[in-house]
C-alpha positions in Angstrom: 153.0 50.7 164.9 156.1 48.5 165.0 153.5 45.7 166.4 151.8 45.9 163.1 154.5 45.4 161.1 156.4 42.7 162.6 154.1 40.4 164.8 151.8 37.9 162.9 148.9 39.2 163.9 149.6 42.8 163.3 150.2 41.7 159.3 147.4 39.7 159.3 145.5 42.8 160.2 147.1 44.7 158.1 146.5 42.4 155.0 143.0 42.4 156.0 142.6 46.3 156.1 144.2 46.5 152.3 142.1 43.6 151.1 138.8 45.1 152.5 139.9 48.5 150.9 141.0 46.8 147.4 137.3 44.8 147.5 135.8 48.1 147.7 137.4 49.7 144.7 136.9 46.3 142.6 133.3 46.3 143.9 132.7 50.0 143.0 134.0 49.8 139.6 132.2 46.8 138.9 128.8 48.1 140.2 129.4 51.6 138.3 130.6 49.6 134.8 127.0 47.4 135.2 125.1 50.4 136.0 126.6 52.4 132.6 126.0 49.1 130.6 122.4 49.0 131.6 121.7 52.4 131.1 123.1 52.3 127.7 121.0 49.1 127.2 117.5 50.9 128.5 118.0 54.1 126.0 118.8 51.3 123.0 115.2 49.6 123.8 113.6 53.5 124.3 115.3 54.0 120.8 113.9 50.9 119.0 110.3 51.4 120.9 109.9 54.8 119.1 111.0 53.6 115.5 
C-alpha cells in the first residue's frame, strides 16, 4: 500500500483507477439523460401523430 502512494508508478496507477471510475460515472449519467430525452421526444412525436 505504501508503494502505491509514494512511488511514481503507484501514483499514476491510482490516478488511472480514479479516472476510469469518474469516467464511468460520467458516461452512465450522460447516457441515462440522453435516454430520458429520447423517450420524451418519442412520446411527443406519438402524441403529435395521434392529433
